[in-house]
PDB file of N, CA, C and O in Angstrom:
ATOM      1  N   MET A   1      86.276  13.408 -34.673  1.00  0.00           N
ATOM      2  CA  MET A   1      85.387  13.603 -33.542  1.00  0.00           C
ATOM      3  C   MET A   1      84.795  12.275 -33.093  1.00  0.00           C
ATOM      4  O   MET A   1      84.620  11.346 -33.882  1.00  0.00           O
ATOM      5  N   SER A   2      84.498  12.218 -31.826  1.00  0.00           N
ATOM      6  CA  SER A   2      83.937  10.993 -31.269  1.00  0.00           C
ATOM      7  C   SER A   2      82.468  10.849 -31.658  1.00  0.00           C
ATOM      8  O   SER A   2      81.799  11.815 -32.023  1.00  0.00           O
ATOM      9  N   LYS A   3      81.994   9.614 -31.568  1.00  0.00           N
ATOM     10  CA  LYS A   3      80.621   9.290 -31.956  1.00  0.00           C
ATOM     11  C   LYS A   3      79.874   8.700 -30.774  1.00  0.00           C
ATOM     12  O   LYS A   3      80.456   8.007 -29.939  1.00  0.00           O
ATOM     13  N   ILE A   4      78.583   8.981 -30.711  1.00  0.00           N
ATOM     14  CA  ILE A   4      77.725   8.362 -29.704  1.00  0.00           C
ATOM     15  C   ILE A   4      77.474   6.930 -30.159  1.00  0.00           C
ATOM     16  O   ILE A   4      76.999   6.692 -31.269  1.00  0.00           O
ATOM     17  N   ILE A   5      77.799   5.978 -29.285  1.00  0.00           N
ATOM     18  CA  ILE A   5      77.625   4.573 -29.661  1.00  0.00           C
ATOM     19  C   ILE A   5      76.500   3.888 -28.891  1.00  0.00           C
ATOM     20  O   ILE A   5      76.071   2.793 -29.254  1.00  0.00           O
ATOM     21  N   GLU A   6      76.022   4.536 -27.826  1.00  0.00           N
ATOM     22  CA  GLU A   6      74.943   3.917 -27.055  1.00  0.00           C
ATOM     23  C   GLU A   6      74.130   4.984 -26.345  1.00  0.00           C
ATOM     24  O   GLU A   6      74.681   5.930 -25.781  1.00  0.00           O
ATOM     25  N   ILE A   7      72.806   4.820 -26.378  1.00  0.00           N
ATOM     26  CA  ILE A   7      71.883   5.706 -25.667  1.00  0.00           C
ATOM     27  C   ILE A   7      71.031   4.844 -24.754  1.00  0.00           C
ATOM     28  O   ILE A   7      70.445   3.854 -25.193  1.00  0.00           O
ATOM     29  N   THR A   8      70.961   5.218 -23.486  1.00  0.00           N
ATOM     30  CA  THR A   8      70.040   4.582 -22.553  1.00  0.00           C
ATOM     31  C   THR A   8      69.130   5.672 -22.012  1.00  0.00           C
ATOM     32  O   THR A   8      69.606   6.651 -21.437  1.00  0.00           O
ATOM     33  N   VAL A   9      67.823   5.509 -22.190  1.00  0.00           N
ATOM     34  CA  VAL A   9      66.855   6.482 -21.692  1.00  0.00           C
ATOM     35  C   VAL A   9      66.622   6.198 -20.211  1.00  0.00           C
ATOM     36  O   VAL A   9      66.302   5.074 -19.825  1.00  0.00           O
ATOM     37  N   LEU A  10      66.787   7.226 -19.394  1.00  0.00           N
ATOM     38  CA  LEU A  10      66.598   7.120 -17.948  1.00  0.00           C
ATOM     39  C   LEU A  10      65.338   7.873 -17.539  1.00  0.00           C
ATOM     40  O   LEU A  10      64.665   8.475 -18.376  1.00  0.00           O
ATOM     41  N   GLU A  11      65.026   7.834 -16.257  1.00  0.00           N
ATOM     42  CA  GLU A  11      63.874   8.575 -15.737  1.00  0.00           C
ATOM     43  C   GLU A  11      64.149  10.073 -15.760  1.00  0.00           C
ATOM     44  O   GLU A  11      65.288  10.510 -15.920  1.00  0.00           O
ATOM     45  N   ASP A  12      63.092  10.841 -15.599  1.00  0.00           N
ATOM     46  CA  ASP A  12      63.182  12.297 -15.470  1.00  0.00           C
ATOM     47  C   ASP A  12      63.880  12.971 -16.648  1.00  0.00           C
ATOM     48  O   ASP A  12      64.646  13.916 -16.465  1.00  0.00           O
ATOM     49  N   TYR A  13      63.616  12.488 -17.836  1.00  0.00           N
ATOM     50  CA  TYR A  13      64.141  13.105 -19.060  1.00  0.00           C
ATOM     51  C   TYR A  13      65.668  13.199 -19.051  1.00  0.00           C
ATOM     52  O   TYR A  13      66.252  14.243 -19.342  1.00  0.00           O
ATOM     53  N   GLN A  14      66.280  12.090 -18.713  1.00  0.00           N
ATOM     54  CA  GLN A  14      67.732  11.994 -18.740  1.00  0.00           C
ATOM     55  C   GLN A  14      68.147  10.864 -19.671  1.00  0.00           C
ATOM     56  O   GLN A  14      67.413   9.899 -19.879  1.00  0.00           O
ATOM     57  N   LEU A  15      69.332  11.012 -20.219  1.00  0.00           N
ATOM     58  CA  LEU A  15      69.918   9.975 -21.064  1.00  0.00           C
ATOM     59  C   LEU A  15      71.287   9.622 -20.509  1.00  0.00           C
ATOM     60  O   LEU A  15      72.003  10.482 -19.995  1.00  0.00           O
ATOM     61  N   HIS A  16      71.641   8.358 -20.618  1.00  0.00           N
ATOM     62  CA  HIS A  16      73.025   7.948 -20.367  1.00  0.00           C
ATOM     63  C   HIS A  16      73.612   7.686 -21.745  1.00  0.00           C
ATOM     64  O   HIS A  16      73.088   6.878 -22.512  1.00  0.00           O
ATOM     65  N   LEU A  17      74.706   8.377 -22.050  1.00  0.00           N
ATOM     66  CA  LEU A  17      75.322   8.276 -23.370  1.00  0.00           C
ATOM     67  C   LEU A  17      76.731   7.729 -23.250  1.00  0.00           C
ATOM     68  O   LEU A  17      77.465   8.053 -22.316  1.00  0.00           O
ATOM     69  N   LYS A  18      77.096   6.889 -24.216  1.00  0.00           N
ATOM     70  CA  LYS A  18      78.470   6.394 -24.319  1.00  0.00           C
ATOM     71  C   LYS A  18      79.017   6.822 -25.672  1.00  0.00           C
ATOM     72  O   LYS A  18      78.346   6.714 -26.698  1.00  0.00           O
ATOM     73  N   PHE A  19      80.253   7.311 -25.648  1.00  0.00           N
ATOM     74  CA  PHE A  19      80.948   7.712 -26.865  1.00  0.00           C
ATOM     75  C   PHE A  19      82.030   6.696 -27.185  1.00  0.00           C
ATOM     76  O   PHE A  19      82.507   5.983 -26.302  1.00  0.00           O
ATOM     77  N   ASP A  20      82.412   6.635 -28.441  1.00  0.00           N
ATOM     78  CA  ASP A  20      83.397   5.640 -28.873  1.00  0.00           C
ATOM     79  C   ASP A  20      84.804   5.893 -28.341  1.00  0.00           C
ATOM     80  O   ASP A  20      85.680   5.041 -28.496  1.00  0.00           O
ATOM     81  N   ASP A  21      85.039   7.047 -27.718  1.00  0.00           N
ATOM     82  CA  ASP A  21      86.357   7.333 -27.147  1.00  0.00           C
ATOM     83  C   ASP A  21      86.417   7.064 -25.644  1.00  0.00           C
ATOM     84  O   ASP A  21      87.401   7.401 -24.986  1.00  0.00           O
ATOM     85  N   GLY A  22      85.353   6.452 -25.104  1.00  0.00           N
ATOM     86  CA  GLY A  22      85.340   6.080 -23.694  1.00  0.00           C
ATOM     87  C   GLY A  22      84.602   7.034 -22.781  1.00  0.00           C
ATOM     88  O   GLY A  22      84.309   6.678 -21.640  1.00  0.00           O
ATOM     89  N   ILE A  23      84.293   8.232 -23.243  1.00  0.00           N
ATOM     90  CA  ILE A  23      83.530   9.183 -22.428  1.00  0.00           C
ATOM     91  C   ILE A  23      82.102   8.673 -22.313  1.00  0.00           C
ATOM     92  O   ILE A  23      81.508   8.235 -23.298  1.00  0.00           O
ATOM     93  N   GLU A  24      81.553   8.731 -21.101  1.00  0.00           N
ATOM     94  CA  GLU A  24      80.151   8.385 -20.900  1.00  0.00           C
ATOM     95  C   GLU A  24      79.618   9.132 -19.702  1.00  0.00           C
ATOM     96  O   GLU A  24      80.372   9.528 -18.813  1.00  0.00           O
ATOM     97  N   GLY A  25      78.306   9.323 -19.684  1.00  0.00           N
ATOM     98  CA  GLY A  25      77.684  10.008 -18.565  1.00  0.00           C
ATOM     99  C   GLY A  25      76.243  10.358 -18.863  1.00  0.00           C
ATOM    100  O   GLY A  25      75.702  10.034 -19.920  1.00  0.00           O
ATOM    101  N   GLU A  26      75.634  11.037 -17.889  1.00  0.00           N
ATOM    102  CA  GLU A  26      74.228  11.398 -17.996  1.00  0.00           C
ATOM    103  C   GLU A  26      74.064  12.796 -18.580  1.00  0.00           C
ATOM    104  O   GLU A  26      74.877  13.694 -18.363  1.00  0.00           O
ATOM    105  N   LEU A  27      72.996  12.935 -19.316  1.00  0.00           N
ATOM    106  CA  LEU A  27      72.612  14.213 -19.902  1.00  0.00           C
ATOM    107  C   LEU A  27      71.177  14.497 -19.486  1.00  0.00           C
ATOM    108  O   LEU A  27      70.270  13.724 -19.794  1.00  0.00           O
ATOM    109  N   LYS A  28      70.974  15.610 -18.785  1.00  0.00           N
ATOM    110  CA  LYS A  28      69.630  16.004 -18.369  1.00  0.00           C
ATOM    111  C   LYS A  28      69.003  16.847 -19.468  1.00  0.00           C
ATOM    112  O   LYS A  28      69.591  17.828 -19.924  1.00  0.00           O
ATOM    113  N   LEU A  29      67.814  16.462 -19.886  1.00  0.00           N
ATOM    114  CA  LEU A  29      67.137  17.197 -20.962  1.00  0.00           C
ATOM    115  C   LEU A  29      65.773  17.723 -20.536  1.00  0.00           C
ATOM    116  O   LEU A  29      64.959  18.079 -21.389  1.00  0.00           O
ATOM    117  N   ASN A  30      65.508  17.777 -19.231  1.00  0.00           N
ATOM    118  CA  ASN A  30      64.197  18.247 -18.791  1.00  0.00           C
ATOM    119  C   ASN A  30      63.952  19.711 -19.153  1.00  0.00           C
ATOM    120  O   ASN A  30      62.804  20.155 -19.156  1.00  0.00           O
ATOM    121  N   HIS A  31      65.017  20.477 -19.460  1.00  0.00           N
ATOM    122  CA  HIS A  31      64.834  21.864 -19.892  1.00  0.00           C
ATOM    123  C   HIS A  31      64.106  21.942 -21.240  1.00  0.00           C
ATOM    124  O   HIS A  31      63.530  22.977 -21.577  1.00  0.00           O
ATOM    125  N   LEU A  32      64.132  20.853 -22.004  1.00  0.00           N
ATOM    126  CA  LEU A  32      63.426  20.848 -23.293  1.00  0.00           C
ATOM    127  C   LEU A  32      61.916  20.962 -23.114  1.00  0.00           C
ATOM    128  O   LEU A  32      61.211  21.383 -24.031  1.00  0.00           O
ATOM    129  N   LEU A  33      61.417  20.587 -21.933  1.00  0.00           N
ATOM    130  CA  LEU A  33      59.979  20.643 -21.681  1.00  0.00           C
ATOM    131  C   LEU A  33      59.447  22.070 -21.786  1.00  0.00           C
ATOM    132  O   LEU A  33      58.264  22.275 -22.058  1.00  0.00           O
ATOM    133  N   LYS A  34      60.312  23.050 -21.572  1.00  0.00           N
ATOM    134  CA  LYS A  34      59.908  24.462 -21.607  1.00  0.00           C
ATOM    135  C   LYS A  34      60.036  25.079 -22.996  1.00  0.00           C
ATOM    136  O   LYS A  34      59.653  26.231 -23.200  1.00  0.00           O
ATOM    137  N   ASN A  35      60.562  24.337 -23.932  1.00  0.00           N
ATOM    138  CA  ASN A  35      60.825  24.844 -25.278  1.00  0.00           C
ATOM    139  C   ASN A  35      59.707  24.383 -26.216  1.00  0.00           C
ATOM    140  O   ASN A  35      59.492  23.182 -26.376  1.00  0.00           O
ATOM    141  N   ASN A  36      59.004  25.316 -26.827  1.00  0.00           N
ATOM    142  CA  ASN A  36      57.881  24.957 -27.702  1.00  0.00           C
ATOM    143  C   ASN A  36      58.287  24.040 -28.843  1.00  0.00           C
ATOM    144  O   ASN A  36      57.497  23.201 -29.276  1.00  0.00           O
ATOM    145  N   GLU A  37      59.504  24.190 -29.331  1.00  0.00           N
ATOM    146  CA  GLU A  37      59.961  23.349 -30.436  1.00  0.00           C
ATOM    147  C   GLU A  37      60.002  21.868 -30.043  1.00  0.00           C
ATOM    148  O   GLU A  37      59.843  20.985 -30.886  1.00  0.00           O
ATOM    149  N   TYR A  38      60.214  21.620 -28.770  1.00  0.00           N
ATOM    150  CA  TYR A  38      60.329  20.245 -28.281  1.00  0.00           C
ATOM    151  C   TYR A  38      59.136  19.846 -27.419  1.00  0.00           C
ATOM    152  O   TYR A  38      59.267  18.967 -26.568  1.00  0.00           O
ATOM    153  N   ASN A  39      57.973  20.472 -27.620  1.00  0.00           N
ATOM    154  CA  ASN A  39      56.827  20.172 -26.761  1.00  0.00           C
ATOM    155  C   ASN A  39      56.369  18.721 -26.845  1.00  0.00           C
ATOM    156  O   ASN A  39      55.672  18.248 -25.948  1.00  0.00           O
ATOM    157  N   PHE A  40      56.741  18.012 -27.891  1.00  0.00           N
ATOM    158  CA  PHE A  40      56.378  16.601 -28.014  1.00  0.00           C
ATOM    159  C   PHE A  40      57.032  15.751 -26.928  1.00  0.00           C
ATOM    160  O   PHE A  40      56.532  14.670 -26.616  1.00  0.00           O
ATOM    161  N   VAL A  41      58.147  16.219 -26.341  1.00  0.00           N
ATOM    162  CA  VAL A  41      58.812  15.409 -25.320  1.00  0.00           C
ATOM    163  C   VAL A  41      58.033  15.371 -24.017  1.00  0.00           C
ATOM    164  O   VAL A  41      58.379  14.608 -23.115  1.00  0.00           O
ATOM    165  N   ASN A  42      56.988  16.182 -23.900  1.00  0.00           N
ATOM    166  CA  ASN A  42      56.116  16.066 -22.734  1.00  0.00           C
ATOM    167  C   ASN A  42      55.508  14.675 -22.656  1.00  0.00           C
ATOM    168  O   ASN A  42      55.147  14.209 -21.576  1.00  0.00           O
ATOM    169  N   ASP A  43      55.397  14.019 -23.794  1.00  0.00           N
ATOM    170  CA  ASP A  43      54.979  12.616 -23.844  1.00  0.00           C
ATOM    171  C   ASP A  43      56.257  11.782 -23.723  1.00  0.00           C
ATOM    172  O   ASP A  43      57.043  11.693 -24.665  1.00  0.00           O
ATOM    173  N   TYR A  44      56.450  11.174 -22.552  1.00  0.00           N
ATOM    174  CA  TYR A  44      57.708  10.475 -22.279  1.00  0.00           C
ATOM    175  C   TYR A  44      57.971   9.343 -23.267  1.00  0.00           C
ATOM    176  O   TYR A  44      59.125   9.023 -23.553  1.00  0.00           O
ATOM    177  N   SER A  45      56.914   8.741 -23.785  1.00  0.00           N
ATOM    178  CA  SER A  45      57.123   7.672 -24.777  1.00  0.00           C
ATOM    179  C   SER A  45      57.730   8.243 -26.059  1.00  0.00           C
ATOM    180  O   SER A  45      58.495   7.555 -26.735  1.00  0.00           O
ATOM    181  N   GLU A  46      57.404   9.479 -26.398  1.00  0.00           N
ATOM    182  CA  GLU A  46      58.014  10.135 -27.560  1.00  0.00           C
ATOM    183  C   GLU A  46      59.461  10.522 -27.256  1.00  0.00           C
ATOM    184  O   GLU A  46      60.342  10.357 -28.099  1.00  0.00           O
ATOM    185  N   PHE A  47      59.699  11.031 -26.065  1.00  0.00           N
ATOM    186  CA  PHE A  47      61.067  11.368 -25.655  1.00  0.00           C
ATOM    187  C   PHE A  47      61.971  10.140 -25.765  1.00  0.00           C
ATOM    188  O   PHE A  47      63.128  10.245 -26.170  1.00  0.00           O
ATOM    189  N   SER A  48      61.437   8.996 -25.406  1.00  0.00           N
ATOM    190  CA  SER A  48      62.211   7.748 -25.401  1.00  0.00           C
ATOM    191  C   SER A  48      62.621   7.280 -26.790  1.00  0.00           C
ATOM    192  O   SER A  48      63.418   6.350 -26.918  1.00  0.00           O
ATOM    193  N   LYS A  49      62.092   7.905 -27.824  1.00  0.00           N
ATOM    194  CA  LYS A  49      62.416   7.508 -29.201  1.00  0.00           C
ATOM    195  C   LYS A  49      63.644   8.232 -29.758  1.00  0.00           C
ATOM    196  O   LYS A  49      63.873   8.220 -30.967  1.00  0.00           O
ATOM    197  N   VAL A  50      64.418   8.848 -28.901  1.00  0.00           N
ATOM    198  CA  VAL A  50      65.617   9.575 -29.328  1.00  0.00           C
ATOM    199  C   VAL A  50      66.584   8.621 -30.026  1.00  0.00           C
ATOM    200  O   VAL A  50      66.724   7.462 -29.636  1.00  0.00           O
ATOM    201  N   LYS A  51      67.246   9.128 -31.059  1.00  0.00           N
ATOM    202  CA  LYS A  51      68.175   8.318 -31.851  1.00  0.00           C
ATOM    203  C   LYS A  51      69.412   9.141 -32.189  1.00  0.00           C
ATOM    204  O   LYS A  51      69.456  10.355 -31.993  1.00  0.00           O
ATOM    205  N   VAL A  52      70.411   8.434 -32.702  1.00  0.00           N
ATOM    206  CA  VAL A  52      71.598   9.092 -33.243  1.00  0.00           C
ATOM    207  C   VAL A  52      71.382   9.256 -34.739  1.00  0.00           C
ATOM    208  O   VAL A  52      71.106   8.283 -35.441  1.00  0.00           O
ATOM    209  N   HIS A  53      71.505  10.481 -35.226  1.00  0.00           N
ATOM    210  CA  HIS A  53      71.312  10.743 -36.653  1.00  0.00           C
ATOM    211  C   HIS A  53      72.400  10.024 -37.452  1.00  0.00           C
ATOM    212  O   HIS A  53      73.580  10.138 -37.122  1.00  0.00           O
ATOM    213  N   PRO A  54      72.018   9.283 -38.501  1.00  0.00           N
ATOM    214  CA  PRO A  54      72.992   8.478 -39.247  1.00  0.00           C
ATOM    215  C   PRO A  54      74.077   9.283 -39.964  1.00  0.00           C
ATOM    216  O   PRO A  54      75.174   8.769 -40.186  1.00  0.00           O
ATOM    217  N   LYS A  55      73.794  10.526 -40.328  1.00  0.00           N
ATOM    218  CA  LYS A  55      74.808  11.329 -41.029  1.00  0.00           C
ATOM    219  C   LYS A  55      75.591  12.224 -40.075  1.00  0.00           C
ATOM    220  O   LYS A  55      76.821  12.220 -40.094  1.00  0.00           O
ATOM    221  N   SER A  56      74.895  12.986 -39.247  1.00  0.00           N
ATOM    222  CA  SER A  56      75.574  13.961 -38.386  1.00  0.00           C
ATOM    223  C   SER A  56      76.096  13.350 -37.093  1.00  0.00           C
ATOM    224  O   SER A  56      77.072  13.837 -36.523  1.00  0.00           O
ATOM    225  N   GLY A  57      75.450  12.288 -36.631  1.00  0.00           N
ATOM    226  CA  GLY A  57      75.828  11.697 -35.353  1.00  0.00           C
ATOM    227  C   GLY A  57      75.227  12.413 -34.160  1.00  0.00           C
ATOM    228  O   GLY A  57      75.498  12.045 -33.016  1.00  0.00           O
ATOM    229  N   ASP A  58      74.404  13.445 -34.413  1.00  0.00           N
ATOM    230  CA  ASP A  58      73.757  14.196 -33.347  1.00  0.00           C
ATOM    231  C   ASP A  58      72.522  13.447 -32.860  1.00  0.00           C
ATOM    232  O   ASP A  58      72.054  12.515 -33.513  1.00  0.00           O
ATOM    233  N   LEU A  59      71.994  13.863 -31.704  1.00  0.00           N
ATOM    234  CA  LEU A  59      70.753  13.284 -31.206  1.00  0.00           C
ATOM    235  C   LEU A  59      69.578  13.949 -31.910  1.00  0.00           C
ATOM    236  O   LEU A  59      69.596  15.151 -32.175  1.00  0.00           O
ATOM    237  N   PHE A  60      68.556  13.150 -32.210  1.00  0.00           N
ATOM    238  CA  PHE A  60      67.364  13.707 -32.856  1.00  0.00           C
ATOM    239  C   PHE A  60      66.180  12.780 -32.632  1.00  0.00           C
ATOM    240  O   PHE A  60      66.331  11.647 -32.173  1.00  0.00           O
ATOM    241  N   TRP A  61      65.000  13.286 -32.966  1.00  0.00           N
ATOM    242  CA  TRP A  61      63.773  12.503 -32.920  1.00  0.00           C
ATOM    243  C   TRP A  61      63.256  12.430 -34.349  1.00  0.00           C
ATOM    244  O   TRP A  61      62.922  13.449 -34.954  1.00  0.00           O
ATOM    245  N   GLU A  62      63.194  11.237 -34.872  1.00  0.00           N
ATOM    246  CA  GLU A  62      62.908  10.997 -36.286  1.00  0.00           C
ATOM    247  C   GLU A  62      61.555  11.543 -36.743  1.00  0.00           C
ATOM    248  O   GLU A  62      61.427  12.026 -37.868  1.00  0.00           O
ATOM    249  N   ASP A  63      60.564  11.467 -35.887  1.00  0.00           N
ATOM    250  CA  ASP A  63      59.211  11.864 -36.283  1.00  0.00           C
ATOM    251  C   ASP A  63      58.954  13.365 -36.183  1.00  0.00           C
ATOM    252  O   ASP A  63      57.842  13.817 -36.456  1.00  0.00           O
ATOM    253  N   TYR A  64      59.960  14.141 -35.798  1.00  0.00           N
ATOM    254  CA  TYR A  64      59.751  15.564 -35.549  1.00  0.00           C
ATOM    255  C   TYR A  64      60.814  16.396 -36.246  1.00  0.00           C
ATOM    256  O   TYR A  64      61.979  16.004 -36.317  1.00  0.00           O
ATOM    257  N   GLN A  65      60.406  17.538 -36.754  1.00  0.00           N
ATOM    258  CA  GLN A  65      61.317  18.467 -37.432  1.00  0.00           C
ATOM    259  C   GLN A  65      61.861  19.455 -36.407  1.00  0.00           C
ATOM    260  O   GLN A  65      61.415  20.600 -36.342  1.00  0.00           O
ATOM    261  N   THR A  66      62.807  19.018 -35.626  1.00  0.00           N
ATOM    262  CA  THR A  66      63.418  19.871 -34.612  1.00  0.00           C
ATOM    263  C   THR A  66      64.912  19.976 -34.878  1.00  0.00           C
ATOM    264  O   THR A  66      65.478  19.208 -35.656  1.00  0.00           O
ATOM    265  N   GLU A  67      65.531  20.936 -34.221  1.00  0.00           N
ATOM    266  CA  GLU A  67      66.985  21.037 -34.277  1.00  0.00           C
ATOM    267  C   GLU A  67      67.579  19.786 -33.649  1.00  0.00           C
ATOM    268  O   GLU A  67      67.067  19.282 -32.650  1.00  0.00           O
ATOM    269  N   HIS A  68      68.647  19.293 -34.230  1.00  0.00           N
ATOM    270  CA  HIS A  68      69.354  18.165 -33.638  1.00  0.00           C
ATOM    271  C   HIS A  68      70.143  18.672 -32.440  1.00  0.00           C
ATOM    272  O   HIS A  68      70.518  19.843 -32.390  1.00  0.00           O
ATOM    273  N   LEU A  69      70.394  17.798 -31.479  1.00  0.00           N
ATOM    274  CA  LEU A  69      71.211  18.152 -30.325  1.00  0.00           C
ATOM    275  C   LEU A  69      72.647  17.744 -30.633  1.00  0.00           C
ATOM    276  O   LEU A  69      72.937  16.559 -30.800  1.00  0.00           O
ATOM    277  N   CYS A  70      73.528  18.706 -30.707  1.00  0.00           N
ATOM    278  CA  CYS A  70      74.903  18.537 -31.175  1.00  0.00           C
ATOM    279  C   CYS A  70      75.710  17.576 -30.298  1.00  0.00           C
ATOM    280  O   CYS A  70      75.849  17.788 -29.093  1.00  0.00           O
ATOM    281  N   LYS A  71      76.234  16.528 -30.915  1.00  0.00           N
ATOM    282  CA  LYS A  71      77.006  15.521 -30.183  1.00  0.00           C
ATOM    283  C   LYS A  71      78.253  16.120 -29.553  1.00  0.00           C
ATOM    284  O   LYS A  71      78.654  15.697 -28.469  1.00  0.00           O
ATOM    285  N   ASN A  72      78.875  17.091 -30.206  1.00  0.00           N
ATOM    286  CA  ASN A  72      80.094  17.700 -29.670  1.00  0.00           C
ATOM    287  C   ASN A  72      79.799  18.515 -28.409  1.00  0.00           C
ATOM    288  O   ASN A  72      80.540  18.440 -27.429  1.00  0.00           O
ATOM    289  N   ALA A  73      78.728  19.284 -28.437  1.00  0.00           N
ATOM    290  CA  ALA A  73      78.334  20.063 -27.263  1.00  0.00           C
ATOM    291  C   ALA A  73      77.926  19.134 -26.123  1.00  0.00           C
ATOM    292  O   ALA A  73      78.258  19.380 -24.963  1.00  0.00           O
ATOM    293  N   ILE A  74      77.208  18.072 -26.460  1.00  0.00           N
ATOM    294  CA  ILE A  74      76.791  17.098 -25.451  1.00  0.00           C
ATOM    295  C   ILE A  74      78.009  16.447 -24.806  1.00  0.00           C
ATOM    296  O   ILE A  74      78.061  16.294 -23.586  1.00  0.00           O
ATOM    297  N   ARG A  75      78.982  16.067 -25.618  1.00  0.00           N
ATOM    298  CA  ARG A  75      80.190  15.415 -25.103  1.00  0.00           C
ATOM    299  C   ARG A  75      80.928  16.341 -24.145  1.00  0.00           C
ATOM    300  O   ARG A  75      81.372  15.907 -23.082  1.00  0.00           O
ATOM    301  N   LYS A  76      81.062  17.613 -24.513  1.00  0.00           N
ATOM    302  CA  LYS A  76      81.735  18.586 -23.644  1.00  0.00           C
ATOM    303  C   LYS A  76      80.981  18.752 -22.328  1.00  0.00           C
ATOM    304  O   LYS A  76      81.595  18.843 -21.265  1.00  0.00           O
ATOM    305  N   GLN A  77      79.666  18.793 -22.399  1.00  0.00           N
ATOM    306  CA  GLN A  77      78.858  18.930 -21.187  1.00  0.00           C
ATOM    307  C   GLN A  77      79.076  17.728 -20.270  1.00  0.00           C
ATOM    308  O   GLN A  77      79.235  17.893 -19.060  1.00  0.00           O
ATOM    309  N   ILE A  78      79.085  16.532 -20.833  1.00  0.00           N
ATOM    310  CA  ILE A  78      79.304  15.322 -20.034  1.00  0.00           C
ATOM    311  C   ILE A  78      80.714  15.318 -19.449  1.00  0.00           C
ATOM    312  O   ILE A  78      80.903  14.955 -18.288  1.00  0.00           O
ATOM    313  N   GLU A  79      81.696  15.716 -20.239  1.00  0.00           N
ATOM    314  CA  GLU A  79      83.079  15.807 -19.739  1.00  0.00           C
ATOM    315  C   GLU A  79      83.162  16.746 -18.535  1.00  0.00           C
ATOM    316  O   GLU A  79      83.794  16.416 -17.531  1.00  0.00           O
ATOM    317  N   LEU A  80      82.529  17.909 -18.635  1.00  0.00           N
ATOM    318  CA  LEU A  80      82.558  18.882 -17.542  1.00  0.00           C
ATOM    319  C   LEU A  80      81.849  18.360 -16.301  1.00  0.00           C
ATOM    320  O   LEU A  80      82.331  18.553 -15.185  1.00  0.00           O
ATOM    321  N   ARG A  81      80.709  17.700 -16.486  1.00  0.00           N
ATOM    322  CA  ARG A  81      79.989  17.119 -15.342  1.00  0.00           C
ATOM    323  C   ARG A  81      80.831  16.045 -14.672  1.00  0.00           C
ATOM    324  O   ARG A  81      80.885  15.972 -13.445  1.00  0.00           O
ATOM    325  N   ASN A  82      81.486  15.211 -15.471  1.00  0.00           N
ATOM    326  CA  ASN A  82      82.336  14.157 -14.911  1.00  0.00           C
ATOM    327  C   ASN A  82      83.508  14.757 -14.139  1.00  0.00           C
ATOM    328  O   ASN A  82      83.858  14.273 -13.063  1.00  0.00           O
ATOM    329  N   LEU A  83      84.115  15.806 -14.686  1.00  0.00           N
ATOM    330  CA  LEU A  83      85.222  16.474 -14.009  1.00  0.00           C
ATOM    331  C   LEU A  83      84.752  17.095 -12.694  1.00  0.00           C
ATOM    332  O   LEU A  83      85.423  16.966 -11.670  1.00  0.00           O
ATOM    333  N   ALA A  84      83.613  17.762 -12.722  1.00  0.00           N
ATOM    334  CA  ALA A  84      83.070  18.378 -11.512  1.00  0.00           C
ATOM    335  C   ALA A  84      82.810  17.324 -10.436  1.00  0.00           C
ATOM    336  O   ALA A  84      83.059  17.570  -9.256  1.00  0.00           O
ATOM    337  N   LYS A  85      82.317  16.165 -10.830  1.00  0.00           N
ATOM    338  CA  LYS A  85      82.087  15.085  -9.858  1.00  0.00           C
ATOM    339  C   LYS A  85      83.406  14.598  -9.269  1.00  0.00           C
ATOM    340  O   LYS A  85      83.509  14.382  -8.062  1.00  0.00           O
ATOM    341  N   ARG A  86      84.417  14.426 -10.126  1.00  0.00           N
ATOM    342  CA  ARG A  86      85.727  13.970  -9.630  1.00  0.00           C
ATOM    343  C   ARG A  86      86.342  14.980  -8.668  1.00  0.00           C
ATOM    344  O   ARG A  86      87.014  14.600  -7.709  1.00  0.00           O
ATOM    345  N   LEU A  87      86.113  16.261  -8.923  1.00  0.00           N
ATOM    346  CA  LEU A  87      86.636  17.317  -8.061  1.00  0.00           C
ATOM    347  C   LEU A  87      85.736  17.579  -6.856  1.00  0.00           C
ATOM    348  O   LEU A  87      86.018  18.443  -6.026  1.00  0.00           O
ATOM    349  N   LYS A  88      84.652  16.817  -6.780  1.00  0.00           N
ATOM    350  CA  LYS A  88      83.674  16.940  -5.696  1.00  0.00           C
ATOM    351  C   LYS A  88      83.051  18.338  -5.639  1.00  0.00           C
ATOM    352  O   LYS A  88      82.782  18.871  -4.563  1.00  0.00           O
ATOM    353  N   LEU A  89      82.833  18.907  -6.805  1.00  0.00           N
ATOM    354  CA  LEU A  89      82.123  20.173  -6.903  1.00  0.00           C
ATOM    355  C   LEU A  89      80.638  19.877  -6.974  1.00  0.00           C
ATOM    356  O   LEU A  89      80.241  18.792  -7.398  1.00  0.00           O
ATOM    357  N   MET A  90      79.830  20.809  -6.574  1.00  0.00           N
ATOM    358  CA  MET A  90      78.391  20.611  -6.622  1.00  0.00           C
ATOM    359  C   MET A  90      77.930  20.559  -8.067  1.00  0.00           C
ATOM    360  O   MET A  90      78.214  21.470  -8.845  1.00  0.00           O
ATOM    361  N   VAL A  91      77.233  19.516  -8.426  1.00  0.00           N
ATOM    362  CA  VAL A  91      76.731  19.373  -9.793  1.00  0.00           C
ATOM    363  C   VAL A  91      75.247  19.095  -9.716  1.00  0.00           C
ATOM    364  O   VAL A  91      74.807  18.202  -8.991  1.00  0.00           O
ATOM    365  N   ASP A  92      74.472  19.870 -10.473  1.00  0.00           N
ATOM    366  CA  ASP A  92      73.023  19.660 -10.507  1.00  0.00           C
ATOM    367  C   ASP A  92      72.633  18.901 -11.720  1.00  0.00           C
ATOM    368  O   ASP A  92      71.450  18.627 -11.923  1.00  0.00           O
TER     369      ASP A  92
END
């Protein structure tokens, strides 16, 4: 499986992610603001502390006991968004 090799924190609770197999793109995470488990991300400085977990390779926040965000699911989501853009389909 591919690994996340770079994270860039963008505005509006978005991340730009690069994978070691060449896939890259934006991931919108503003839906986490509505989830009580991730209420700490309401503080954008805390959201910006996202990291790649050293063992699983998933996204996580070190200071919080939350579910990790699965790198495989994230990669598929980015792949689909990239495909939709290439096909000129509406992407939100």
